[in-house]
N, C-alpha and C positions, 0 to 999 in steps of 0.2 A: 504494500500500500504506500502511495506517495504521501509525503509530509507536506503541509502547506507552510511556506515561509513568506513573511511579509517584509517589504522594505519599510524603513522607518516612516517614509513619506506616505506610503499607502496606508499603513496602520493609523497614522495621525488623521489622514483624510477620512477614513471609515468612522473614526470616533467622532468626527464633526458632523456626520450626516444625520438628518432626522431619523428617528427610530424606525419608521416603516421602510425607508429607503435602505437604511443600514441592514435591516433584516433581509431584504431582497438581495443586496450585494453579498452578504455572508452566505446565504443559501446558494447563490451562484458559485462563489469561490469554493465552498466545501463540497460541491458536486464535482469540481474539476479533478480531484485525484482519481475518481472512477472513470471519468470521461473528459480527458483534457482537451479534446477538440469537439465540443458540442456543436449542434447546429447553430449557425449564426456567428461562430468564431471565425475570424479571418486572419490569415498570416499578417504579421506586423513587421514592417521594414523588410529587410532581407536577412533577418536573423533566424537561424535554424531553431525550430520549436518555440518561436515567439508568436503570440497571438493577441488579438484585440477583440473584445466583445463590446459592441456599441448598442445600447438600447435607448429608448426615449428618456430614461431616467438616469442612466449612468454609463460611463466608459471604464473599462477594465483592461489593463495590459499586463500580460504575464508570460512566463516561459515555463516549460516543464522538461523533466528528465525522467529516467527510470524510477527514481526514488523521491522526487519532489515536484511541487508546483511553486514557483516563485512569483508572487504578486508584486509588480513594480509600481503601477499607477492605478489609483481609483479616483474618479472625478465625477461629481454630480453634473448632469446635463441640465442646465436651467435656461 
């Protein structure tokens, strides 16, 4: 099972989100270890295993490997 790792910036951003949006982001992130390339995730940059999820509510950028998912950026889309 992959471990979820957070950048300091991503963690701080999540803590500043309204509770409902925070719950949605966390649910999305904690599903990534089982399915690191869910529908709607698109490659990010030209970085191997880096992806971006953009919804009406938030943007999430991350990468993954055999044993981890690393969350780089979380941003509310306002």
